[in-house]
C-alpha positions in Angstrom: 78.6 12.2 18.8 81.6 12.5 21.1 82.1 9.6 23.4 84.0 10.2 26.6 85.9 7.4 28.4 87.3 7.2 31.8 90.8 5.8 32.7 89.4 2.2 32.6 87.9 2.7 29.1 84.3 2.9 30.3 81.8 5.7 30.1 82.3 8.0 33.0 79.5 8.4 35.6 78.6 11.9 36.6 76.0 12.5 39.3 74.4 15.3 41.3 77.3 14.8 43.7 79.7 15.7 40.9 77.7 18.8 40.1 77.6 19.8 43.8 81.3 19.3 44.1 81.8 21.7 41.2 79.4 24.3 42.5 80.9 24.2 46.0 84.4 24.7 44.5 83.1 27.7 42.5 81.4 29.2 45.6 84.6 29.0 47.7 87.2 29.9 45.1 85.4 32.7 43.1 86.1 35.3 45.7 89.8 34.8 45.4 90.2 33.7 41.8 87.2 35.3 40.0 84.1 33.6 38.7 85.5 32.5 35.3 88.6 31.0 36.7 86.7 29.2 39.5 84.2 27.8 37.0 87.0 26.4 34.8 89.0 25.0 37.7 85.9 23.5 39.4 84.8 21.9 36.1 88.3 20.5 35.6 88.4 19.1 39.1 84.9 17.6 38.9 84.7 16.4 35.3 88.2 16.0 33.8 90.1 14.0 36.5 88.3 10.7 35.8 88.8 10.8 32.0 91.5 9.2 29.9 93.9 11.6 28.2 92.1 11.8 24.9 88.7 12.4 26.5 90.1 14.9 28.9 91.5 17.0 25.9 88.0 16.9 24.3 86.2 17.8 27.5 88.7 20.6 28.4 88.1 22.1 24.9 84.3 21.9 25.5 84.5 23.5 28.9 86.6 26.4 27.6 84.2 26.9 24.7 81.2 27.1 27.0 82.9 29.4 29.4 83.9 31.7 26.5 80.2 32.1 25.7 79.5 33.6 29.2 80.0 37.1 30.5 83.3 38.7 29.6 84.9 38.7 33.1 88.7 38.8 32.5 90.4 35.6 33.8 93.4 36.4 36.0 96.7 36.1 34.2 98.6 35.8 37.4 97.7 34.3 40.7 96.0 36.5 43.3 97.9 37.9 46.3 99.0 35.4 48.9 96.3 34.7 51.4 96.8 36.2 54.9 97.6 34.0 57.8 99.8 31.0 57.6 102.7 30.2 55.2 101.8 29.5 51.6 103.6 28.3 48.5 102.4 29.1 44.9 102.0 26.2 42.6 100.7 27.2 39.1 97.9 29.6 40.0 97.0 28.1 43.4 98.2 29.2 46.8 98.7 26.1 49.0 99.3 26.3 52.7 102.6 24.8 53.7 102.6 22.0 56.2 105.1 21.3 58.9 107.0 18.5 57.1 110.4 19.1 55.6 111.2 18.3 52.0 113.1 15.0 51.9 116.9 15.1 52.1 118.6 15.7 48.8 115.5 17.1 47.1 115.9 20.7 48.2 117.4 23.1 45.7 119.7 25.9 46.7 116.8 28.3 47.2 115.0 25.8 49.5 112.1 25.4 47.0 112.2 21.7 46.4 112.6 22.3 42.7 115.0 19.5 42.4 112.0 17.2 41.8 111.5 16.1 38.2 108.3 17.7 36.9 107.1 16.0 33.7 103.9 17.1 31.9 101.9 14.2 33.4 103.2 14.9 36.9 102.4 18.6 36.4 98.8 17.7 35.3 98.3 15.4 38.3 99.7 18.0 40.7 97.3 20.6 39.2 94.4 18.3 39.9 95.7 17.8 43.5 96.3 21.5 43.9 92.7 22.3 42.9 91.4 19.9 45.6 93.8 21.0 48.3 93.3 24.8 47.6 89.6 24.3 48.4 
């Protein structure tokens, strides 16, 4: 048996609220990103974020295996078109609406993108988790 642990080393608790959060994400995001992508990102948001890194890798593999058994809808390789209305920035595969705050002084690259920030793999993973929630 595979045992999953959360960040505190305890068994994670999943509830009907967790399942509802996943399904709400899928309902809202499937129109723009497609069903398979929405199912994966919703599951990642609902079930992976509380797990420690070793458990998250196992759960991620399990989610991908289960989704591979479903209907053969092609997952988008690139992000969908930018949403209409407002100003958006693309992070990974998510379009996020830009707020009215400026990037802090000294952190703006020549193109104005803010890419002067250091983006380690753990920061990227955390930003992906935030982007899933914010995109919704």
